[in-house]
N, C-alpha and C positions, 0 to 999 in steps of 0.2 A: 477213645479213652476218656473216662469222666471220673470225677470224684465230687464228694458233697460240696466242698468249699470252693467259692468262686475266687479267683486270683485277680484283683483289680489291677488296672494299669498303673496306679500310683496311690499311695497313702502318705499322710504326714507322719513324722516320727515325733510323737508328743509323749513325754514321760511325767513322772510325778513331780519333778522339779519344775517344769513348765507350769504344771497346774498349781503348784504352791505359789509360784511367782505371780500368777494371775490373781489368786486369792489375796496375796498380800497387797497387790496394787488396788484392787477393789476396796479393801479395807482402809486404804491409806487416805481416802477422801479425794485423791487427785487422779483422775483416769483419762483426762484429755492430754494433749501434748504438754509434757512437763519434764521432770527430772529423769524419768526412764528414757524418754526420747533422746535427751541430751547425752545420757551415758551410752546409749546404744550407738549414736552417731560417733562418739569418741572411740568406741570399740571398733567400728567399721573403719574409720580412718587409720587406726593403729594396725589393724589386720591387713588392710590393702596397701598401706604405705602412702595413701593419698593425704595431703595436707588438710583437705576439708571434705566432710560428708554431711549430707542433709537427709534425714529419713522422712519419707513421704508415704502417702496412702497407696501407692502402687507404682510399678515401673512405667505404666503409661504417663502418669503424672510427672515422673522424672524426665522422661523423654520430651514431654511437651515443654516443660520449663527449661530444660537444657537448651532446647532450640530457641525458645523465646529470649532467654537472657543473652544469647549469642547474637540477637538481632535478626534472626531468621524469620521471615514472615511472607506476606503476600507478594507474589512475583518472583520468589526465590525457589530453587530447586534443591533437593537433597537426594543424592544417589544412595540407594540401598538395595537390599536383596529381595526378590519376589518370594524366596523360600523361607517364610517366617510367618508368625502369627500376625493377625490383623493389627494388633496394637502398635506394631513398629510404624506402619504406614499411617495409622489413625493419628498417631502423635504428630506426624509431619503435617498432615491435613489440619489438625487442631491448631497448629501454629501459623496456619494460613499459606504454607508452602505447598509445593507439588512433589510427591515421591516419584523418583525416576529409577527404574529397576535395571540392575546389571545382573548377568547370569552367574551361576555358581560353579564352583569346582565340584567335580563328581566325587571325589574321595572324601572330602570333609563336609560337603553340603554348605560351605560358606561362600560369601561373595568372592568372585574370582578377580583379583586385582588387574588381570590382563583385560577384563571386560569394563573396568570402571572409566578409564580415560575416554573411551569412545562415547560415554554417556554425558560427559562434562560439557556444559555450554556456558555462555556468558552469565546465565542466570544461576549457575550452581554455586551454593555457598558451603555445603558440607558433604562429607561422606559418612554414612551411618552403617558400619558393619554389624552383623549379628553373629555371636558366637554360638553357632548351632550345636545343641545338645551339650554345651559346655566345652566344645573344642574351639580354642582361640583362632580367629582368622588371621590371615598373614599381615600383621600390623606393620611390619617394616615396610613393605611394599606400599601399603595403604598410606602410611605417613609420608613416604617419599613423593607419592602423587600429590597428596594434599599440600606439601611444601611447594611443589612446583606451581600449582595453581592457586595458591593462597586460600586454601579451604580449611574449615574446621573439621575435626574428627570427633564424632559422638558415638560411643560404643553402646550397642544394645547387649548388655551382658545379663539379660534376664535368666539365662540358663547357666551362667558361668561364675557365680560367686564361688571363690575358692580356686579358680583356675589361675594359671600364670603363663607368661609368654617370655621366653628366653631369660628366665630367672627373675622376672618382675611380676608381681601380682596384678591381675586385671583389676583396674580401678585406679592405677597410679601411672598411666601411660599416656592417655589421650586428653583432649581438652575437657571432655566430660565423659563419665561412664555411669551407665544407669543399670541398676540391679532390680530383680524382683524377689520378694520373700513371700510369694503365694504359697498356698497350702502344700503344694507338691514340690516346691523348689528345694535347692540343696540345703538351705535353712529356711525356716518359715516364721512369719509373724501372723499367719493365717491369711491376711491381706496386707500388703505393704510393699514398699520398694525404697530405693535410696539413690542419690546421685553423688558422685565423688568428682572433685575438680582440684586443680592446682591453684586456682585463683580465689583469694578471699572475697573479692568484690562480687564475683559470680555467685558464690555460695550465699553471701548476704542477700542478694537480690532475689534468689530462689526462696529464701526463707520468707521474704516480704510477699512475693507473688503467691506462695502457698498458704498465706494467712490473710487472704482477701485484700492484699495490698496494705495491711496495717503495719505500722512501723514498729510496734512492740507487741509480741504475742502475749497470750494470757499468763503464761508462766513468768515472764518478765514484769508483768503488771500487777503480780499478786501483792497484797498488802496495801500499801498507800496509793492513792489515786488510781485505783483499779479502772475507773471509767475513762481516764484520759489517754487518748491515743490519736494518732493521725493516720488517715488513709492517704497514702502518698502516690498510689496508682491503682488502676483496676487489677483485681487479683482473683484468686480461686480458693477453694476450700480443699487443700490437697495434703493436709498434714497427717502424719501418723499419730496415733493415740498411745497413751502410756501403757495400756493393757497389751496391745500388740508389741510395744517395745520390750515389755517385760519378758514375753515369750522369746523375742529375738535375742535378748542378752544371754538367756540360757542356751539357746540354740547355737549362738556364736561360740560359746564355751565348749560345745560339743562337736564343732565343725570337723576337726580332724578325724575323729572316729567315724562320723557319718560318711566322709569322703572315702576313707579306707574301706568301709563296708560296701559302698558303691563300686569301687575298683575291684574288690573280691567277687562280687556278684557278676560284674561284666566279664571278669576272666573265666568264671565258671560257664557262663553262656558261650563265650568264645570257644571254649574247649568242646562243648557239646555239639557245636555246629562246624567245627573245623573241617570235617572231612565231607561235608555235603556239597556237591558240585553246584547246586543252584542258589546257595546262600552266601552272601557276602556280609561279614560282620563289620561293625563300626571301625573305620580306619583311623590311625593316628599319624599325623604328618610327621616327617623326619625332624622338623625343627621343635617338636613338642616332646618333652620328657614325660614318662608315664605319670609321674606325680604332679605334673602340671595340668593334667587333664581332669577337671572336676566334673565327672560324668553326671549328666542330668537325665538323659534319655538312653534307652537302648533300642535303636532303630536298626533292624536288619534290612537288607536288600535282597529280593528274591527275584530270580530270572524266571518269570512265570512262563516264558516261552518253552522252558524245559519241562513244564509240568502241564496238567490238564486244568489248572486253576486260573481264574482271574483274581486280581488283588482284592476287590471289594468282597467277593464271594468268600475268599479265603479269611479275611477278617471276621466275616459273619460266622464262618464255621468254627473259628477259635472261640468266639462268644458262645456259641451253642455248646461248646465243650467246657465252658466254665473259665475261659481265659479272656481277660479284658484288654484286648489289643486295641491300637489306635493307628492313626496315620498323622505324622508331622512332616510336612504340611501339604495342603493343596496350594500351589503358587497363587499369589495374590492376584495376578492379572487373569486368572481363570474364574474368579469370583464375579458375581453380577454388579458389584459396587462400582458405579461410574468412575469414582475417584481413583480406583486401582486399574480399571479395564479399558477406559475409553482410548488410551493412547496405544494399546497393544492388541495383539490377536494371538490365538493359539499358534505356537511354532516360534514365537519370538524369543523364547528362552528355553532352547531344546534340552539343555542339561537339567534344569530344574524340572521341566515336564517329564523327562525320562526317569529321573529319581523318584518323582511323585508317583509314577505308575508302578513302581516296584517296591516302595518302602512300607515296612510294617514295624510299628513300635510295640515292644513287648513290655509286660509288667516289669517294673524297675523301681524299687524303693528300699530303704535300708532295713525295714522291718521284714522283708522277705527272708525266708529260710532257704538253706541249700535245697531242701526238699521241694520247695516252691519252684526254684529255678530249674531243677531237674524235671519236675512235672510239666512246666510250660514248655521246656525244650523238647520233651518226649511227645507233647501234643502237636507241636509244630512239625516235627519230623514225621509223626504218624500221618498227619493230614497230607503232607507233601507226598507220601508213599502211596496214597490212594487216589482214585479218580475223584474229580470234583463232584 
């Protein structure tokens, strides 16, 4: 089954209001970190319920600085999931610490709290759960382990802006929560991220580290004594700019509609695949209400042993038929990067490896039409009905 239009894996949802906000910012004369960034931060804090939010250039920046201000560095270990994008572990390495992997739950693809404790050593300083595809991890159990061992909890919520856990928004629960506003995320600033925290002093230090260790950023120095500032510690250039923040402000005003659209598309996919014996659609844990699941991806699992296909060839076949499928993710210990793989071998994380061998992410973004979803589902079912 083919048609002219290629259906991509994901696209941003950018409208006229975002374009106007960008133009107004460009014409304002202030395009670096300034009033838009401050307003965006205030809106993030209000939306999540977190006392403090700092907008940054990306979620990797947020993760790196969250770990740094908690004092995590060389000689320390951080327990996280292998079933995530490289940025999660890269941030741990950037902080000077060592990522230690714990296997995942098959249903949600999130870190399994039952596997965390066995990975804790005297060097462990934090647990870093990832909310895969927007589905919150089991934070109650994770926090209980953290309390018993005196550990920090830093959430990688790159997929989960808009999600909630037992009635509380993700962002207002742990020591630090890190979000992504990349082009295809639930809301976008094109490139960008943020960190939320309960503690004012940590937010303040993140601001300093994100601005090359300078005590007052350019917006605070505007006007009198522009040149006068102190560098109080070595830092980085991790700030968000006002053009990105202008997009984010508009996007945050649209978030409930964007999330409703994602839920509707997911439900349509669910219905299309409900009767196929080889397909498992994304699962929602009993602790999670439907409206608490801010769906970011639509990954199906296929029991390829019941078909003549292998996963990689199946993804290629979808591409040949105009469907932009993907795989989220190859477990990090199966990559050649020594920082991820030197402590592990194939077979160490059997659930993550089993999920990886069967998972296929289908096109999923708010601008998709019902006809797009129906077409993608029809192509998937048609392929599975044929020999490879």
